[in-house]
Phi, psi and omega in degrees: 000131182292155176295318178213140176229126175244129188233130173054048179284133179228131177206141180220149171250099188068237179266357182271104180277120181255335175229123186237081178068039184273154177224147177210141178238133183241121180270161178298132178079001182284148180240109186244130172259129181255117185234166179151166180297154176302138178084008183274347177119010182296310180294326177298317179295317179298315181295326177294316179296323181285350181083012180270348180219133178264115180295159180299323178215162175112169184231138176236126182237123177255135180303144185300136176080004181264147182248143178247132175244133185234130177274109180285144173293330177241087189296144179261098182235149178294116185294337181271351180281149173286163179301315181290323178297321179296321178293320180294340178301344175296337178246086192305310184295314179297321179297319178298317180297315181296323179292320177293323178297320178296322178296322177297315179299319179294321179294323178296330183276356182290141179290153175074023182283127180279167185298318182296318180293321178297318178299317180298316180295322180292321176296320178295322178300312180300316181296318181292320179295323177293320179294319179298320180294321178297325180280005179086029189313302187290319179296318180291322176303316179298320181293321177298312181299316181297321181290318178297318177296322182299322180273004172100012176268139184260164178304326181295335181269349182302315184275002183284133177298148182303323182299336182266357180280152175287169178300319178295320178294320178295322178298317179292323179295317179297321178296316180299314181297318180296319179294324179291331180290336179048065177289165178289328177231118183256123179249115183244121178252103182054061183291342183268004185307322185248016183255139172278186185298317181295322177295321178293320178295318178298315180299317179302314181290323179298313182293328180282317192259333189244320183282125186254354182277187176276154186222133167235123190227129168262123181206148173264002179272101185295325180295319178296315180298320183288324183283322190264322192273144176250002181201134178245131175244120181260133174265116183217125180053043176068015177239165177250130177242126189258133179226128176284152177097184180276194188292319181297319177297322179299317182301315181291317180295321179295319179299314180298318181295315182292326178295316177298318180294322180295318179296318178295321179297313181295321179295317179293321180299317178297318179298316180299319180295320179295318179295317180296322178295318179298315182297317179296322185289321188248009185297326183251007183256204183293334181263026184300320181296318179294320179296321179296319178296318178297322180297319179296315179296322180295316179297320179294318179294320178297323182286324188256329192233017180295130178275130179287144172290130181294159175295178188314140181218147178091180185280153178282140177246119180242143171244100186258138173295139183277133179272155175299155180282134177275172169288179179298326181261122179266314179203151179209153173222134182235117175061033185277145177223152177207130177225164172212167183261127177289172178298330180275006177090353179282149179269131177246125180267122177280315177196159180214142176052048184265133177244129177222134175228119181248120182265173182300128176077003183282153183241114184244130172255142178241121183230161179150174181297159174298136179080011183278341180121015183296310180292330180295316181293327175294317177301323177295314182297324182275354180085010180277339182231138177271133177285157174289322175222162179079189180213155179221150180202157172270155178281188182278144175062029180270127177245114189266133168246115188247114175266117178255165183286342175249142183245097182256155176082010179278139176281109185296342183273345184288132171294159184303309184296323181290323176300315180296319179297313181294321182297314181293318180293325179294320182280341183227074181303135179091349179283131179277088182254095188286167176300322181296320178295323177295319178292323176297319178296316178300318179296323178297333178256031167071022169264107183242151175055233184294339180300331180290341181268353183295136173290148183304325183294342181262359184281151172287172179301318179293319179295319179295320178299318179299317181296315181296317179296319179298315178297322180293315182294328183271004189261022173058052174262144177252001169220112176260129175242111185245118181257104181051058185291338183263009184307319184247012183266141170282176186298313179302323179292319178297322179291326176294317177299316179301317179295322180292328182271351184302147181296139175293135178280158182304326182274352180229072180252039178270217184272006188260017180214142176280124184242015178273187178278156183222134168239116187240118170262120184197153169258003182277101186295322180295318180295316180298315180300321186283337189240343187238139176236013173218144185230146165245118190245119177264141178259355177087354179234031175096357179262138178223137176231147174258126183238128179266093182163175181271182185295316182300318179295319178294316180297319179298318179295318180294321178295320178297317179295319180296319179296318179296320178296319179296318179295320179295319179295322178295317179298319179295319180296315179299318180293321178297317180296322178296317179293323178297317179297321180294319179295318178297320179297319180294318180294318179298321182295330179282329184269325189282144175288160181297142182275138175269152178304326181298329181296321182291328179294329180278349184270114182293342181272354186296334183281343180288139174289157180298320180295321177295319179299313181294323178295320179293322177300316180296320179298317181294317179298319179295315180294323180295323176296320179296320177297317178300320179296320178293322180292344178278350182276132183296327182293336178296319183281350172276345177250095188298324180295316180295317180297318179295319180296318179294321178297317178296319179297320181296320178298316180296319179298317180296319179296315180296321180297319179299317180296315181294319179295323177297319178295319179298318179294322179299318181291322178298328181291330185269356181289000000 
């Protein structure tokens, strides 16, 4: 039986039908990625499944006793709660105990407290602390902290009231709380919107390794969809199209399907033209009756069986104006440093003694946490910001095209195609950029038909971003600086941008490829991998490294380094524990009286070999760690019998371990 089944869902906003009799079944543990153009109905479907929106028609059935968790774009959090308190709210009972404990501490600090009242409060404190421990307090506390850190919130932000958090911080907090609740069905609508690259990587690993429920996710992060999802559902023309596998498999399957559909469409179109020609030729002649019959059949076939032309298929074709050739050096920075003063008066260093050299045609990606200094280093390279130390400069004959996250100075009344025409002509005086070329450019960036006539002022954020990027790419720049260009783009738009920025191949070095230098600030791992082969990596605490390679290569190196550090730390811990045992054994040997043979006869462990004893100690330590991991799971504490059994087992393991360690120390003493 499926976890959730939605059947024949129909929903419209006015005359705009976004779901037209669609059905979807979600099995336990299934991972589904929901994709499609903006405005196609993805969020409507998610809200219907979550019970936040009642579709015009259709039935949704959730298996009995199952819980659904939905990530709201505008999270509903208590504004007076601290960030950490809001996250702890995922564990209601533990959160209640901690709040009461805080009230006890505040009451203890009140002036004029008499002895009897203090005794009562202290007894209550002990009882509450014991209850918190029974509810898994310390293990859950660690899990809450790890999840908040994973989504990018720092210890300094834990005590801040929700009302004082930024929109991005509230979004990350809502995601953390939802992940801690561990619903049976998790619905995520753009969960990476406020996450940097490390946050996206953490979320990907959490969903793969820790979350065991079913997942339906709307995301523009192609890498996340490909890594996590085992099934892709595309919303297209108010219908659902199902594809097995991750995102890369979906892209190939969709292409094959659309190619087949295009061939069928063209074949039917040819047939219709032949039939129409026959009808015109014989409509008034001897074969008029036959022509009339064919006309009726043709009208019926057009009404009932017309094949739709598939959406865009094939590679994008761009005709870009050629920019002048730069010198060998496009931009450089030597020994640059930049710091600023925090609100508390402390100095924060973004980077120091940094060297960067960007050559002609090179592609550089800049990655790191939000606020680490990525835009600042770009400002230094472009000459917009002065460094504290060192110097930066642009090379000769460099023409910069800078895409910023805000688009100011646009004429809201200009239609899209006219804006593109004027933009290219303004940047390239004397260039014959016809209306048709402007419309072709608009079409390459997914403005089709009437969309090309839309005034800029009526466009959505994503549509406006597409128009600005199209104008920038066609404006003969030899250095493009793009600051988070995919922030408001849906996946097809991001893929169009990726295709436009792709390196020209040796056999296609004409006007259809951008061949200038690129500086890209982005959290889009797929875009960085496809367009950049050099990285500037910020760590957020003043460290910056230059890496010659793409994102995947850098991530592989960092993972290898982390694994090596972990293995080294494990070896050091094991060696410390061995040395501690040896020191304890030496100390015991000095304090303990000599053992008589009769004592060993009374010791039931005396018959065990030392190697067997040490092996049993390792087994108990390993099992105790496994029990601790189970006790950290919230579902364990919802099952009191299981929690009690695990607690009893842990106590027994600890008692046995103490006995075995004492025997090990006794033997070490006698060596």
